[in-house]
C-alpha positions as CSV (number, residue, x, y, z in Angstrom):
1,X,180.2,81.7,98.9
2,X,179.9,78.8,96.4
3,X,176.2,79.5,96.0
4,X,176.9,83.2,95.1
5,X,179.6,82.0,92.6
6,X,177.1,79.7,90.9
7,X,174.4,82.4,90.8
8,X,176.9,84.8,89.2
9,X,178.1,82.2,86.7
10,X,174.5,81.4,85.8
11,X,173.7,85.1,85.4
12,X,176.7,85.5,83.1
13,X,175.8,82.5,81.0
14,X,172.1,83.7,80.7
15,X,173.1,87.3,79.8
16,X,175.4,85.9,77.0
17,X,172.7,83.7,75.7
18,X,170.2,86.6,75.7
19,X,172.6,88.7,73.8
20,X,173.3,86.0,71.2
21,X,169.5,85.2,70.9
22,X,168.7,88.8,70.1
23,X,171.3,89.0,67.3
24,X,170.1,88.2,63.7
25,X,170.9,84.6,62.7
26,X,173.4,85.9,60.0
27,X,175.5,87.9,62.5
28,X,178.6,86.3,64.0
29,X,179.9,87.0,67.5
30,X,182.8,89.0,65.9
31,X,180.3,91.2,64.1
32,X,178.5,91.8,67.4
33,X,181.7,92.8,69.0
34,X,183.0,95.0,66.1
35,X,179.9,96.5,64.3
36,X,181.8,99.7,63.5
37,X,184.3,97.9,61.3
38,X,181.6,96.7,58.9
39,X,180.1,100.2,59.0
40,X,183.4,101.9,58.1
41,X,184.1,99.5,55.2
42,X,180.6,100.1,53.9
43,X,181.2,103.8,54.1
44,X,184.6,103.5,52.4
45,X,183.0,101.3,49.7
46,X,180.5,104.2,49.2
47,X,183.3,106.7,49.0
48,X,185.1,104.7,46.2
49,X,181.8,104.2,44.3
50,X,181.4,108.0,44.4
51,X,184.9,108.4,43.0
52,X,184.0,106.0,40.2
53,X,180.7,107.8,39.5
54,X,182.4,111.2,39.2
55,X,185.0,109.9,36.8
56,X,182.4,108.1,34.6
57,X,180.0,111.1,34.5
58,X,182.7,113.8,34.2
59,X,181.6,115.4,37.4
60,X,184.7,117.6,38.0
61,X,183.3,119.3,41.1
62,X,182.1,116.0,42.6
63,X,185.5,114.4,42.0
64,X,187.3,117.4,43.6
65,X,185.0,117.1,46.6
66,X,186.3,113.6,47.4
67,X,189.7,115.1,48.3
68,X,190.7,117.1,51.4
69,X,191.6,120.7,50.3
70,X,195.2,120.0,51.4
71,X,195.5,116.6,49.7
72,X,198.7,115.5,48.0
73,X,199.0,113.2,44.9
74,X,202.2,111.2,44.4
75,X,203.1,109.7,41.0
76,X,205.8,107.1,40.6
77,X,204.4,105.1,37.7
78,X,206.0,107.0,34.8
79,X,209.5,108.1,34.0
80,X,209.1,111.3,36.0
81,X,208.4,110.8,39.7
82,X,206.6,113.7,41.3
83,X,204.2,114.9,43.9
84,X,201.8,117.8,43.8
85,X,198.9,119.4,45.6
86,X,195.4,118.2,44.6
87,X,194.7,121.7,43.4
88,X,197.5,121.4,40.8
89,X,196.5,117.8,39.9
90,X,192.9,118.8,39.4
91,X,193.9,121.6,37.0
92,X,195.8,118.9,35.0
93,X,192.7,116.6,34.9
94,X,190.0,119.2,34.4
95,X,189.9,118.9,30.6
96,X,189.4,115.2,30.8
97,X,186.4,115.7,33.0
98,X,185.0,118.3,30.7
99,X,185.5,116.1,27.7
100,X,183.7,113.2,29.5
101,X,180.8,115.4,30.6
102,X,180.5,116.6,26.9
103,X,180.5,113.0,25.6
104,X,183.8,113.3,23.8
105,X,185.5,110.8,26.0
106,X,184.3,107.8,28.1
107,X,186.3,107.2,31.3
108,X,185.8,104.5,33.8
109,X,187.7,103.6,37.0
110,X,187.3,100.6,39.3
111,X,189.0,99.8,42.6
112,X,190.0,96.6,44.3
113,X,191.9,96.3,47.6
114,X,194.6,94.1,49.0
115,X,194.7,95.8,52.4
116,X,192.2,98.0,54.3
117,X,193.2,99.5,57.6
118,X,190.8,101.9,59.3
119,X,189.1,103.1,62.4
120,X,186.1,105.5,62.8
121,X,187.9,108.5,61.3
122,X,191.0,107.4,59.4
123,X,191.7,104.9,56.7
124,X,194.7,103.6,54.7
125,X,193.6,101.7,51.6
126,X,196.0,99.7,49.4
127,X,195.1,98.1,46.1
128,X,194.9,98.4,42.4
129,X,192.7,100.7,40.3
130,X,191.8,100.0,36.7
131,X,191.3,103.1,34.5
132,X,190.0,103.0,31.0
133,X,189.6,106.0,28.7
134,X,188.0,105.9,25.2
135,X,188.4,109.1,23.3
136,X,185.4,109.0,21.0
137,X,186.7,106.1,18.8
138,X,184.8,102.9,18.3
139,X,187.9,101.0,19.3
140,X,188.2,100.4,23.0
141,X,191.5,101.3,24.7
142,X,193.1,98.9,27.1
143,X,192.6,99.3,30.8
144,X,195.6,100.7,32.7
145,X,196.2,99.0,36.1
146,X,197.9,100.9,38.8
147,X,199.0,99.9,42.3
148,X,198.0,102.6,44.7
149,X,197.7,103.7,48.3
150,X,195.2,106.2,49.7
151,X,195.1,107.9,53.0
152,X,191.7,109.1,54.1
153,X,190.2,111.0,56.9
154,X,186.5,111.3,58.0
155,X,185.6,115.0,58.5
156,X,182.2,116.3,59.3
157,X,180.7,112.8,58.5
158,X,182.4,112.6,55.0
159,X,185.4,110.6,53.9
160,X,188.1,112.7,52.2
161,X,191.3,111.6,50.6
162,X,194.4,113.2,52.1
163,X,197.0,111.4,50.0
164,X,196.8,109.4,46.8
165,X,200.0,107.5,45.9
166,X,200.1,105.9,42.4
167,X,203.0,103.6,43.0
168,X,203.6,101.4,40.0
169,X,201.9,99.7,37.0
170,X,200.0,96.5,37.8
171,X,199.0,93.6,35.5
172,X,195.6,92.3,34.7
173,X,196.7,89.1,36.5
174,X,197.4,91.0,39.7
175,X,194.0,92.8,39.3
176,X,192.2,89.4,39.0
177,X,193.9,88.1,42.2
178,X,192.1,90.9,44.1
179,X,188.6,90.0,42.8
């Protein structure tokens, strides 16, 4: 019985060593156990890069495609708190995209995160976005920093935003803390 236990223990140790030996030197044991977490974060980073690209290029159709058709946007940063469908919000934003595409305006948005919770098909992202809009003048307008939450779902291989919640104004100091 002891001989069988020793053989099993040795087999277990050798199989673990073989697994570790085949992993690249830069991979940790946690990454070997949870490779999908890194993959989802990379996919989500690509999603946010696409949102930034569409804003910067004035790609209205591309921007709209980052949202689920039934998405909701919630605004509590201004004096009037409201929520609306993404269809209504996009109508409000369309002229800004057209002006950007025509070169009348330069818009830029960046994202930083304080919390990222996800699995293979769902994500809840919390952070700050920095938005800057320059309306054809040589003078640069200040960045606007906004605390936000986003709820996303992965459908047919693509991440889509279900809910965007612009919670409150943020400061540049808060922004820098998320760097």
